[in-house]
C-alpha positions as CSV (number, residue, x, y, z in Angstrom):
1,X,32.9,72.5,82.7
2,X,33.9,70.4,79.6
3,X,31.5,69.3,76.8
4,X,30.9,65.9,78.3
5,X,29.9,67.5,81.7
6,X,27.7,70.0,79.8
7,X,25.9,67.2,78.0
8,X,25.3,65.3,81.2
9,X,24.1,68.4,82.9
10,X,21.7,69.4,80.1
11,X,20.3,65.9,79.4
12,X,20.3,64.3,82.9
13,X,19.8,67.0,85.4
14,X,16.0,66.8,85.4
15,X,16.0,63.1,86.1
16,X,15.1,62.7,89.8
17,X,17.6,59.9,90.6
18,X,20.5,61.6,88.8
19,X,23.3,63.1,90.9
20,X,26.0,65.4,89.6
21,X,29.4,64.1,90.9
22,X,31.5,66.9,89.6
23,X,30.8,69.1,92.6
24,X,33.8,69.2,95.0
25,X,31.8,68.4,98.2
26,X,30.0,65.3,96.9
27,X,30.1,62.2,99.1
28,X,30.1,59.1,97.0
29,X,28.4,55.8,98.1
30,X,31.0,53.1,98.7
31,X,29.5,50.9,95.9
32,X,30.3,53.6,93.3
33,X,34.0,53.2,94.0
34,X,33.6,49.4,93.5
35,X,32.3,49.8,90.0
36,X,35.7,49.3,88.3
37,X,36.5,52.9,87.5
38,X,39.9,52.9,85.8
39,X,42.8,55.0,86.7
40,X,42.6,58.3,84.8
41,X,38.8,58.2,84.5
42,X,36.7,60.6,86.6
43,X,33.1,60.4,87.6
44,X,30.6,62.8,86.1
45,X,27.4,61.6,87.6
46,X,25.3,58.7,88.8
47,X,21.7,57.6,88.1
48,X,20.4,55.7,91.1
49,X,16.9,54.3,90.4
50,X,16.8,52.3,93.7
51,X,17.7,54.6,96.6
52,X,21.0,53.7,98.4
53,X,21.6,50.6,96.2
54,X,23.6,49.9,93.1
55,X,20.6,47.9,91.6
56,X,20.4,49.0,87.9
57,X,22.5,52.1,88.6
58,X,24.3,53.9,85.8
59,X,27.5,55.6,86.5
60,X,28.5,58.3,84.0
61,X,32.3,58.3,83.7
62,X,34.6,60.4,81.6
63,X,35.3,57.4,79.3
64,X,31.9,55.6,79.3
65,X,29.0,54.3,81.3
66,X,29.3,51.8,84.0
67,X,26.0,49.8,84.3
68,X,25.1,47.6,87.2
69,X,23.6,44.3,86.1
70,X,23.1,41.3,88.3
71,X,25.7,42.5,90.9
72,X,28.3,43.0,88.2
73,X,29.4,46.1,86.3
74,X,29.3,46.4,82.5
75,X,31.4,49.1,80.9
76,X,30.2,50.9,77.7
77,X,32.9,53.0,76.2
78,X,31.6,56.2,74.5
79,X,33.9,55.6,71.6
80,X,32.5,52.2,70.9
81,X,28.8,53.2,70.9
82,X,27.2,52.4,67.5
83,X,23.5,52.8,67.9
84,X,21.1,53.7,70.6
85,X,17.4,52.6,70.3
86,X,14.4,53.2,72.4
87,X,12.1,50.1,72.0
88,X,8.5,50.8,72.9
89,X,6.3,48.2,74.5
90,X,2.5,48.1,74.4
91,X,1.4,48.4,78.0
92,X,-2.0,46.8,77.3
93,X,-3.7,50.0,78.4
94,X,-3.7,51.5,75.0
95,X,-0.4,53.2,75.6
96,X,3.2,52.6,74.7
97,X,5.7,52.8,77.4
98,X,9.5,53.1,77.4
99,X,11.3,51.0,79.9
100,X,14.8,50.3,78.4
101,X,17.4,51.3,75.9
102,X,19.0,49.0,73.4
103,X,22.7,49.9,72.8
104,X,24.6,48.3,70.0
105,X,28.4,48.5,70.3
106,X,30.8,48.7,67.4
107,X,31.9,45.1,68.1
108,X,28.3,43.9,67.5
109,X,27.4,43.4,71.2
110,X,23.8,44.4,72.0
111,X,23.2,45.6,75.5
112,X,19.8,46.2,77.0
113,X,19.7,48.9,79.7
114,X,16.6,48.7,81.9
115,X,15.3,52.1,82.9
116,X,12.2,51.7,84.9
117,X,12.1,55.1,86.6
118,X,9.6,57.6,85.6
119,X,9.1,61.2,86.7
120,X,5.4,61.7,86.9
121,X,4.1,60.1,83.7
122,X,7.3,60.7,81.7
123,X,10.0,58.1,81.3
124,X,13.7,58.8,82.0
125,X,14.6,56.9,78.9
126,X,14.6,59.8,76.4
127,X,17.0,61.9,78.6
128,X,19.5,59.1,78.9
129,X,19.2,58.2,75.2
130,X,19.7,61.9,74.2
131,X,22.9,62.0,76.4
132,X,24.3,58.9,74.8
133,X,23.5,59.9,71.2
134,X,25.0,63.4,71.8
135,X,28.2,62.1,73.4
136,X,28.6,59.3,70.7
137,X,28.3,62.0,68.0
138,X,30.7,64.3,69.8
139,X,33.3,61.6,70.1
140,X,32.9,60.7,66.4
141,X,33.2,64.4,65.4
142,X,36.3,64.8,67.6
143,X,34.6,67.3,69.9
144,X,35.2,65.0,72.9
145,X,38.4,63.1,73.5
146,X,38.0,60.1,75.8
147,X,41.7,59.1,75.9
């Protein structure tokens, strides 16, 4: 297991809709293969918030994330991640809730990633944010090569 796979395993394994795709006997849904995975890239895992559908799915690839948005796939290369923020919203019930990540790319693009899934009362946002921050830092430090 390489460092990227270790990061995914440690940060994402507790998220109920996350599936590890590095196992040899995994059966992939057909829509995962339609996500525009490039030659030479392999799949690490997939986060499926809506069962059996690609709606708001996040595919963790060896070179970056593939995010479903409005029936199209957006690619976020790990080497181009600049900042990852967790905006909090006041729910009106006296609590803040986390329901998305804001990712800024090195070219200035800002991408909102909706993450509405919660496990019990805990949001899945911190686990996904931790994974992205760790991988971004590992790529910057030369610990992970994404070529």
